[in-house]
Biopython code that builds the backbone (N, CA, C, O; Angstrom):
import numpy as np
from Bio.PDB.StructureBuilder import StructureBuilder

atoms = [
    (1, "UNK", "N", (0.845, -1.167, 0.000)),
    (1, "UNK", "CA", (0.000, 0.000, 0.000)),
    (1, "UNK", "C", (0.897, 1.238, 0.000)),
    (1, "UNK", "O", (1.916, 1.283, 0.688)),
    (2, "UNK", "N", (0.508, 2.213, -0.763)),
    (2, "UNK", "CA", (1.245, 3.465, -0.853)),
    (2, "UNK", "C", (1.115, 4.237, 0.464)),
    (2, "UNK", "O", (0.029, 4.315, 1.039)),
    (3, "UNK", "N", (2.225, 4.805, 0.936)),
    (3, "UNK", "CA", (2.195, 5.531, 2.205)),
    (3, "UNK", "C", (1.321, 6.774, 2.136)),
    (3, "UNK", "O", (0.666, 7.125, 3.118)),
    (4, "UNK", "N", (1.304, 7.442, 0.990)),
    (4, "UNK", "CA", (0.453, 8.624, 0.849)),
    (4, "UNK", "C", (-1.025, 8.246, 0.958)),
    (4, "UNK", "O", (-1.814, 8.969, 1.568)),
    (5, "UNK", "N", (-1.389, 7.122, 0.369)),
    (5, "UNK", "CA", (-2.759, 6.645, 0.470)),
    (5, "UNK", "C", (-3.109, 6.307, 1.923)),
    (5, "UNK", "O", (-4.213, 6.599, 2.384)),
    (6, "UNK", "N", (-2.181, 5.700, 2.629)),
    (6, "UNK", "CA", (-2.407, 5.363, 4.032)),
    (6, "UNK", "C", (-2.549, 6.624, 4.883)),
    (6, "UNK", "O", (-3.403, 6.677, 5.768)),
    (7, "UNK", "N", (-1.730, 7.629, 4.627)),
    (7, "UNK", "CA", (-1.844, 8.891, 5.367)),
    (7, "UNK", "C", (-3.188, 9.564, 5.092)),
    (7, "UNK", "O", (-3.831, 10.080, 6.006)),
    (8, "UNK", "N", (-3.603, 9.553, 3.826)),
    (8, "UNK", "CA", (-4.899, 10.130, 3.479)),
    (8, "UNK", "C", (-6.024, 9.376, 4.163)),
    (8, "UNK", "O", (-6.959, 9.989, 4.678)),
    (9, "UNK", "N", (-5.944, 8.052, 4.174)),
    (9, "UNK", "CA", (-6.946, 7.232, 4.855)),
    (9, "UNK", "C", (-7.027, 7.576, 6.339)),
    (9, "UNK", "O", (-8.122, 7.715, 6.884)),
    (10, "UNK", "N", (-5.881, 7.714, 6.992)),
    (10, "UNK", "CA", (-5.870, 8.020, 8.423)),
    (10, "UNK", "C", (-6.489, 9.387, 8.707)),
    (10, "UNK", "O", (-7.210, 9.546, 9.692)),
    (11, "UNK", "N", (-6.215, 10.366, 7.860)),
    (11, "UNK", "CA", (-6.800, 11.692, 8.070)),
    (11, "UNK", "C", (-8.306, 11.683, 7.840)),
    (11, "UNK", "O", (-9.047, 12.322, 8.586)),
    (12, "UNK", "N", (-8.768, 10.966, 6.815)),
    (12, "UNK", "CA", (-10.210, 10.859, 6.583)),
    (12, "UNK", "C", (-10.879, 10.122, 7.734)),
    (12, "UNK", "O", (-11.957, 10.510, 8.185)),
    (13, "UNK", "N", (-10.246, 9.072, 8.200)),
    (13, "UNK", "CA", (-10.793, 8.312, 9.319)),
    (13, "UNK", "C", (-10.877, 9.185, 10.568)),
    (13, "UNK", "O", (-11.874, 9.140, 11.288)),
    (14, "UNK", "N", (-9.852, 9.970, 10.828)),
    (14, "UNK", "CA", (-9.864, 10.879, 11.966)),
    (14, "UNK", "C", (-10.975, 11.915, 11.816)),
    (14, "UNK", "O", (-11.665, 12.232, 12.785)),
    (15, "UNK", "N", (-11.148, 12.437, 10.615)),
    (15, "UNK", "CA", (-12.200, 13.428, 10.371)),
    (15, "UNK", "C", (-13.585, 12.838, 10.613)),
    (15, "UNK", "O", (-14.434, 13.481, 11.230)),
    (16, "UNK", "N", (-13.816, 11.634, 10.137)),
    (16, "UNK", "CA", (-15.109, 10.979, 10.340)),
    (16, "UNK", "C", (-15.343, 10.699, 11.815)),
    (16, "UNK", "O", (-16.453, 10.881, 12.314)),
    (17, "UNK", "N", (-14.307, 10.257, 12.515)),
    (17, "UNK", "CA", (-14.441, 10.005, 13.956)),
    (17, "UNK", "C", (-14.755, 11.289, 14.717)),
    (17, "UNK", "O", (-15.576, 11.277, 15.634)),
    (18, "UNK", "N", (-14.111, 12.396, 14.348)),
    (18, "UNK", "CA", (-14.402, 13.661, 15.022)),
    (18, "UNK", "C", (-15.793, 14.167, 14.683)),
    (18, "UNK", "O", (-16.431, 14.811, 15.516)),
    (19, "UNK", "N", (-16.274, 13.891, 13.487)),
    (19, "UNK", "CA", (-17.652, 14.244, 13.141)),
    (19, "UNK", "C", (-18.626, 13.466, 14.016)),
    (19, "UNK", "O", (-19.628, 14.017, 14.474)),
    (20, "UNK", "N", (-18.339, 12.193, 14.250)),
    (20, "UNK", "CA", (-19.170, 11.386, 15.143)),
    (20, "UNK", "C", (-19.151, 11.959, 16.555)),
    (20, "UNK", "O", (-20.191, 12.021, 17.211)),
    (21, "UNK", "N", (-17.987, 12.375, 17.027)),
    (21, "UNK", "CA", (-17.880, 12.964, 18.365)),
    (21, "UNK", "C", (-18.687, 14.254, 18.447)),
    (21, "UNK", "O", (-19.376, 14.487, 19.440)),
    (22, "UNK", "N", (-18.612, 15.095, 17.414)),
    (22, "UNK", "CA", (-19.348, 16.356, 17.416)),
    (22, "UNK", "C", (-20.849, 16.109, 17.409)),
    (22, "UNK", "O", (-21.590, 16.775, 18.132)),
    (23, "UNK", "N", (-21.305, 15.157, 16.600)),
    (23, "UNK", "CA", (-22.733, 14.840, 16.562)),
    (23, "UNK", "C", (-23.190, 14.265, 17.901)),
    (23, "UNK", "O", (-24.257, 14.617, 18.402)),
    (24, "UNK", "N", (-22.379, 13.381, 18.476)),
    (24, "UNK", "CA", (-22.712, 12.804, 19.781)),
    (24, "UNK", "C", (-22.813, 13.904, 20.842)),
    (24, "UNK", "O", (-23.765, 13.933, 21.621)),
    (25, "UNK", "N", (-21.825, 14.811, 20.869)),
    (25, "UNK", "CA", (-21.833, 15.888, 21.846)),
    (25, "UNK", "C", (-23.027, 16.816, 21.630)),
    (25, "UNK", "O", (-23.680, 17.222, 22.591)),
    (26, "UNK", "N", (-23.316, 17.153, 20.365)),
    (26, "UNK", "CA", (-24.451, 18.034, 20.078)),
    (26, "UNK", "C", (-25.764, 17.379, 20.498)),
    (26, "UNK", "O", (-26.627, 18.037, 21.080)),
    (27, "UNK", "N", (-25.918, 16.099, 20.208)),
    (27, "UNK", "CA", (-27.126, 15.388, 20.630)),
    (27, "UNK", "C", (-27.214, 15.359, 22.150)),
    (27, "UNK", "O", (-28.295, 15.519, 22.717)),
    (28, "UNK", "N", (-26.082, 15.157, 22.807)),
    (28, "UNK", "CA", (-26.062, 15.111, 24.270)),
    (28, "UNK", "C", (-26.455, 16.464, 24.865)),
    (28, "UNK", "O", (-27.181, 16.515, 25.858)),
    (29, "UNK", "N", (-25.983, 17.553, 24.269)),
    (29, "UNK", "CA", (-26.276, 18.887, 24.801)),
    (29, "UNK", "C", (-27.702, 19.317, 24.472)),
    (29, "UNK", "O", (-28.433, 19.781, 25.347)),
    (30, "UNK", "N", (-28.096, 19.162, 23.206)),
    (30, "UNK", "CA", (-29.363, 19.729, 22.771)),
    (30, "UNK", "C", (-30.557, 18.790, 22.949)),
    (30, "UNK", "O", (-31.696, 19.257, 22.965)),
    (31, "UNK", "N", (-30.334, 17.503, 23.081)),
    (31, "UNK", "CA", (-31.429, 16.551, 23.263)),
    (31, "UNK", "C", (-31.219, 15.724, 24.528)),
    (31, "UNK", "O", (-31.591, 14.552, 24.589)),
    (32, "UNK", "N", (-30.626, 16.344, 25.523)),
    (32, "UNK", "CA", (-30.262, 15.633, 26.749)),
    (32, "UNK", "C", (-31.463, 14.961, 27.408)),
    (32, "UNK", "O", (-31.407, 13.783, 27.759)),
    (33, "UNK", "N", (-32.537, 15.707, 27.572)),
    (33, "UNK", "CA", (-33.686, 15.154, 28.289)),
    (33, "UNK", "C", (-34.326, 14.001, 27.528)),
    (33, "UNK", "O", (-34.693, 12.992, 28.128)),
    (34, "UNK", "N", (-34.461, 14.140, 26.229)),
    (34, "UNK", "CA", (-35.025, 13.062, 25.423)),
    (34, "UNK", "C", (-34.153, 11.821, 25.437)),
    (34, "UNK", "O", (-34.653, 10.702, 25.542)),
    (35, "UNK", "N", (-32.839, 12.024, 25.330)),
    (35, "UNK", "CA", (-31.914, 10.893, 25.396)),
    (35, "UNK", "C", (-31.998, 10.217, 26.762)),
    (35, "UNK", "O", (-31.984, 8.990, 26.862)),
    (36, "UNK", "N", (-32.085, 11.035, 27.816)),
    (36, "UNK", "CA", (-32.158, 10.462, 29.157)),
    (36, "UNK", "C", (-33.429, 9.632, 29.330)),
    (36, "UNK", "O", (-33.377, 8.525, 29.866)),
    (37, "UNK", "N", (-34.575, 10.162, 28.877)),
    (37, "UNK", "CA", (-35.825, 9.412, 28.998)),
    (37, "UNK", "C", (-35.762, 8.104, 28.207)),
    (37, "UNK", "O", (-36.219, 7.065, 28.684)),
    (38, "UNK", "N", (-35.199, 8.156, 27.006)),
    (38, "UNK", "CA", (-35.085, 6.953, 26.182)),
    (38, "UNK", "C", (-34.202, 5.903, 26.857)),
    (38, "UNK", "O", (-34.581, 4.735, 26.941)),
    (39, "UNK", "N", (-33.030, 6.314, 27.336)),
    (39, "UNK", "CA", (-32.122, 5.364, 27.968)),
    (39, "UNK", "C", (-32.638, 4.901, 29.327)),
    (39, "UNK", "O", (-32.366, 3.776, 29.748)),
    (40, "UNK", "N", (-33.372, 5.754, 30.002)),
    (40, "UNK", "CA", (-33.877, 5.396, 31.321)),
    (40, "UNK", "C", (-34.948, 4.315, 31.245)),
    (40, "UNK", "O", (-35.220, 3.649, 32.244)),
    (41, "UNK", "N", (-35.563, 4.129, 30.075)),
    (41, "UNK", "CA", (-36.524, 3.033, 29.895)),
    (41, "UNK", "C", (-35.814, 1.686, 29.990)),
    (41, "UNK", "O", (-36.374, 0.720, 30.507)),
    (42, "UNK", "N", (-34.599, 1.624, 29.498)),
    (42, "UNK", "CA", (-33.840, 0.371, 29.462)),
    (42, "UNK", "C", (-32.960, 0.180, 30.684)),
    (42, "UNK", "O", (-32.848, -0.923, 31.219)),
    (43, "UNK", "N", (-32.335, 1.273, 31.120)),
    (43, "UNK", "CA", (-31.379, 1.208, 32.228)),
    (43, "UNK", "C", (-31.773, 2.239, 33.274)),
    (43, "UNK", "O", (-31.766, 3.434, 32.978)),
    (44, "UNK", "N", (-32.111, 1.824, 34.470)),
    (44, "UNK", "CA", (-32.477, 2.796, 35.502)),
    (44, "UNK", "C", (-31.236, 3.536, 36.020)),
    (44, "UNK", "O", (-30.528, 3.050, 36.902)),
    (45, "UNK", "N", (-30.995, 4.709, 35.455)),
    (45, "UNK", "CA", (-29.831, 5.514, 35.828)),
    (45, "UNK", "C", (-30.286, 6.861, 36.359)),
    (45, "UNK", "O", (-31.311, 7.396, 35.936)),
    (46, "UNK", "N", (-29.518, 7.400, 37.285)),
    (46, "UNK", "CA", (-29.769, 8.777, 37.687)),
    (46, "UNK", "C", (-29.214, 9.696, 36.598)),
    (46, "UNK", "O", (-28.432, 9.263, 35.751)),
    (47, "UNK", "N", (-29.616, 10.945, 36.625)),
    (47, "UNK", "CA", (-29.134, 11.906, 35.635)),
    (47, "UNK", "C", (-27.621, 12.057, 35.743)),
    (47, "UNK", "O", (-26.935, 12.189, 34.729)),
    (48, "UNK", "N", (-27.104, 12.039, 36.959)),
    (48, "UNK", "CA", (-25.661, 12.187, 37.155)),
    (48, "UNK", "C", (-24.902, 11.019, 36.524)),
    (48, "UNK", "O", (-23.889, 11.223, 35.854)),
    (49, "UNK", "N", (-25.389, 9.803, 36.736)),
    (49, "UNK", "CA", (-24.736, 8.632, 36.142)),
    (49, "UNK", "C", (-24.848, 8.660, 34.617)),
    (49, "UNK", "O", (-23.900, 8.306, 33.915)),
    (50, "UNK", "N", (-25.986, 9.073, 34.117)),
    (50, "UNK", "CA", (-26.178, 9.190, 32.673)),
    (50, "UNK", "C", (-25.162, 10.167, 32.080)),
    (50, "UNK", "O", (-24.554, 9.880, 31.049)),
    (51, "UNK", "N", (-24.978, 11.306, 32.723)),
    (51, "UNK", "CA", (-24.010, 12.298, 32.249)),
    (51, "UNK", "C", (-22.585, 11.748, 32.278)),
    (51, "UNK", "O", (-21.815, 11.947, 31.339)),
    (52, "UNK", "N", (-22.244, 11.058, 33.359)),
    (52, "UNK", "CA", (-20.902, 10.490, 33.492)),
    (52, "UNK", "C", (-20.642, 9.443, 32.418)),
    (52, "UNK", "O", (-19.567, 9.412, 31.819)),
    (53, "UNK", "N", (-21.627, 8.587, 32.180)),
    (53, "UNK", "CA", (-21.462, 7.539, 31.166)),
    (53, "UNK", "C", (-21.209, 8.158, 29.790)),
    (53, "UNK", "O", (-20.315, 7.721, 29.065)),
    (54, "UNK", "N", (-21.988, 9.161, 29.437)),
    (54, "UNK", "CA", (-21.807, 9.779, 28.119)),
    (54, "UNK", "C", (-20.503, 10.570, 28.042)),
    (54, "UNK", "O", (-19.817, 10.539, 27.020)),
    (55, "UNK", "N", (-20.164, 11.270, 29.103)),
    (55, "UNK", "CA", (-18.907, 12.032, 29.101)),
    (55, "UNK", "C", (-17.710, 11.093, 28.976)),
    (55, "UNK", "O", (-16.782, 11.368, 28.215)),
    (56, "UNK", "N", (-17.728, 9.994, 29.712)),
    (56, "UNK", "CA", (-16.641, 9.016, 29.604)),
    (56, "UNK", "C", (-16.625, 8.348, 28.232)),
    (56, "UNK", "O", (-15.559, 8.097, 27.670)),
    (57, "UNK", "N", (-17.804, 8.062, 27.698)),
    (57, "UNK", "CA", (-17.869, 7.474, 26.367)),
    (57, "UNK", "C", (-17.268, 8.385, 25.305)),
    (57, "UNK", "O", (-16.495, 7.938, 24.458)),
    (58, "UNK", "N", (-17.622, 9.647, 25.356)),
    (58, "UNK", "CA", (-17.057, 10.614, 24.413)),
    (58, "UNK", "C", (-15.549, 10.716, 24.604)),
    (58, "UNK", "O", (-14.804, 10.774, 23.626)),
    (59, "UNK", "N", (-15.098, 10.740, 25.837)),
    (59, "UNK", "CA", (-13.663, 10.856, 26.118)),
    (59, "UNK", "C", (-12.889, 9.639, 25.614)),
    (59, "UNK", "O", (-11.841, 9.783, 24.984)),
    (60, "UNK", "N", (-13.395, 8.464, 25.886)),
    (60, "UNK", "CA", (-12.709, 7.240, 25.447)),
    (60, "UNK", "C", (-12.698, 7.153, 23.925)),
    (60, "UNK", "O", (-11.691, 6.766, 23.331)),
    (61, "UNK", "N", (-13.813, 7.511, 23.294)),
    (61, "UNK", "CA", (-13.878, 7.493, 21.830)),
    (61, "UNK", "C", (-12.869, 8.473, 21.236)),
    (61, "UNK", "O", (-12.213, 8.170, 20.240)),
    (62, "UNK", "N", (-12.751, 9.642, 21.849)),
    (62, "UNK", "CA", (-11.809, 10.659, 21.369)),
    (62, "UNK", "C", (-10.367, 10.182, 21.532)),
    (62, "UNK", "O", (-9.556, 10.349, 20.621)),
    (63, "UNK", "N", (-10.041, 9.596, 22.673)),
    (63, "UNK", "CA", (-8.694, 9.086, 22.892)),
    (63, "UNK", "C", (-8.381, 7.982, 21.892)),
    (63, "UNK", "O", (-7.272, 7.925, 21.361)),
    (64, "UNK", "N", (-9.347, 7.103, 21.629)),
    (64, "UNK", "CA", (-9.152, 6.045, 20.642)),
    (64, "UNK", "C", (-8.925, 6.596, 19.252)),
    (64, "UNK", "O", (-8.063, 6.106, 18.523)),
    (65, "UNK", "N", (-9.689, 7.613, 18.871)),
    (65, "UNK", "CA", (-9.519, 8.226, 17.556)),
    (65, "UNK", "C", (-8.126, 8.834, 17.426)),
    (65, "UNK", "O", (-7.475, 8.688, 16.392)),
    (66, "UNK", "N", (-7.679, 9.505, 18.461)),
    (66, "UNK", "CA", (-6.337, 10.096, 18.418)),
    (66, "UNK", "C", (-5.261, 9.021, 18.394)),
    (66, "UNK", "O", (-4.299, 9.111, 17.632)),
    (67, "UNK", "N", (-5.430, 8.007, 19.228)),
    (67, "UNK", "CA", (-4.423, 6.955, 19.342)),
    (67, "UNK", "C", (-4.298, 6.136, 18.068)),
    (67, "UNK", "O", (-3.187, 5.813, 17.648)),
    (68, "UNK", "N", (-5.417, 5.797, 17.451)),
    (68, "UNK", "CA", (-5.380, 4.905, 16.294)),
    (68, "UNK", "C", (-5.350, 5.613, 14.944)),
    (68, "UNK", "O", (-5.195, 4.957, 13.913)),
    (69, "UNK", "N", (-5.496, 6.946, 14.928)),
    (69, "UNK", "CA", (-5.474, 7.673, 13.663)),
    (69, "UNK", "C", (-4.389, 8.741, 13.616)),
    (69, "UNK", "O", (-3.597, 8.784, 12.675)),
    (70, "UNK", "N", (-4.353, 9.589, 14.614)),
    (70, "UNK", "CA", (-3.419, 10.709, 14.567)),
    (70, "UNK", "C", (-1.981, 10.290, 14.849)),
    (70, "UNK", "O", (-1.059, 10.756, 14.180)),
    (71, "UNK", "N", (-1.783, 9.425, 15.818)),
    (71, "UNK", "CA", (-0.429, 8.965, 16.140)),
    (71, "UNK", "C", (0.203, 8.218, 14.957)),
    (71, "UNK", "O", (1.343, 8.514, 14.597)),
    (72, "UNK", "N", (-0.512, 7.246, 14.336)),
    (72, "UNK", "CA", (0.096, 6.604, 13.159)),
    (72, "UNK", "C", (0.336, 7.583, 12.008)),
    (72, "UNK", "O", (1.306, 7.441, 11.264)),
    (73, "UNK", "N", (-0.547, 8.575, 11.863)),
    (73, "UNK", "CA", (-0.333, 9.579, 10.815)),
    (73, "UNK", "C", (0.967, 10.332, 11.052)),
    (73, "UNK", "O", (1.756, 10.517, 10.125)),
    (74, "UNK", "N", (1.197, 10.769, 12.290)),
    (74, "UNK", "CA", (2.436, 11.499, 12.589)),
    (74, "UNK", "C", (3.666, 10.621, 12.424)),
    (74, "UNK", "O", (4.712, 11.104, 11.990)),
    (75, "UNK", "N", (3.560, 9.348, 12.759)),
    (75, "UNK", "CA", (4.686, 8.431, 12.557)),
    (75, "UNK", "C", (4.984, 8.287, 11.072)),
    (75, "UNK", "O", (6.147, 8.348, 10.673)),
    (76, "UNK", "N", (3.970, 8.100, 10.253)),
    (76, "UNK", "CA", (4.174, 8.003, 8.811)),
    (76, "UNK", "C", (4.713, 9.300, 8.242)),
    (76, "UNK", "O", (5.573, 9.288, 7.362)),
    (77, "UNK", "N", (4.218, 10.405, 8.735)),
    (77, "UNK", "CA", (4.709, 11.718, 8.288)),
    (77, "UNK", "C", (6.194, 11.870, 8.618)),
    (77, "UNK", "O", (6.978, 12.333, 7.790)),
    (78, "UNK", "N", (6.563, 11.479, 9.820)),
    (78, "UNK", "CA", (7.967, 11.558, 10.221)),
    (78, "UNK", "C", (8.832, 10.638, 9.382)),
    (78, "UNK", "O", (9.911, 11.029, 8.937)),
    (79, "UNK", "N", (8.364, 9.419, 9.164)),
    (79, "UNK", "CA", (9.158, 8.455, 8.393)),
    (79, "UNK", "C", (9.328, 8.879, 6.935)),
    (79, "UNK", "O", (10.398, 8.684, 6.357)),
    (80, "UNK", "N", (8.303, 9.447, 6.343)),
    (80, "UNK", "CA", (8.418, 9.858, 4.949)),
    (80, "UNK", "C", (9.303, 11.091, 4.788)),
    (80, "UNK", "O", (9.889, 11.289, 3.724)),
    (81, "UNK", "N", (9.407, 11.912, 5.810)),
    (81, "UNK", "CA", (10.248, 13.117, 5.724)),
    (81, "UNK", "C", (11.692, 12.849, 6.118)),
    (81, "UNK", "O", (12.605, 13.470, 5.574)),
    (82, "UNK", "N", (11.909, 11.945, 7.044)),
    (82, "UNK", "CA", (13.270, 11.694, 7.551)),
    (82, "UNK", "C", (13.837, 10.363, 7.083)),
    (82, "UNK", "O", (14.956, 10.006, 7.450)),
    (83, "UNK", "N", (13.106, 9.645, 6.304)),
    (83, "UNK", "CA", (13.587, 8.338, 5.840)),
    (83, "UNK", "C", (13.450, 7.298, 6.919)),
    (83, "UNK", "O", (13.246, 7.621, 8.090)),
    (84, "UNK", "N", (13.564, 6.045, 6.522)),
    (84, "UNK", "CA", (13.409, 4.988, 7.527)),
    (84, "UNK", "C", (14.692, 4.260, 7.787)),
    (84, "UNK", "O", (14.727, 3.342, 8.607)),
]
sb = StructureBuilder()
sb.init_structure("model")
sb.init_model(0)
sb.init_chain("A")
sb.init_seg("    ")
for serial, (resi, resn, name, xyz) in enumerate(atoms, 1):
    if name == "N":
        sb.init_residue(resn, " ", resi, " ")
    sb.init_atom(name, np.array(xyz, "f"), 0.0, 1.0, " ", f" {name:<3s}", serial, name[0])
structure = sb.get_structure()
């Protein structure tokens, strides 16, 4: 596989993951009560626990996106500029 293609793939993947994070955060902020009522039908959670679960979920997803997309991109960028 061409390294330029792999770098492009990683950047697109990172962009899509960040779009998912933004949509998740926007839904959490603007539709919080509706989301809480929907989830509370299945899982009896307090509002505080619901907030913590979503905040941790967003945080873990963001760390994963950075770890699996941005870090390999920077490594490939470094290797292509400085040789291997």
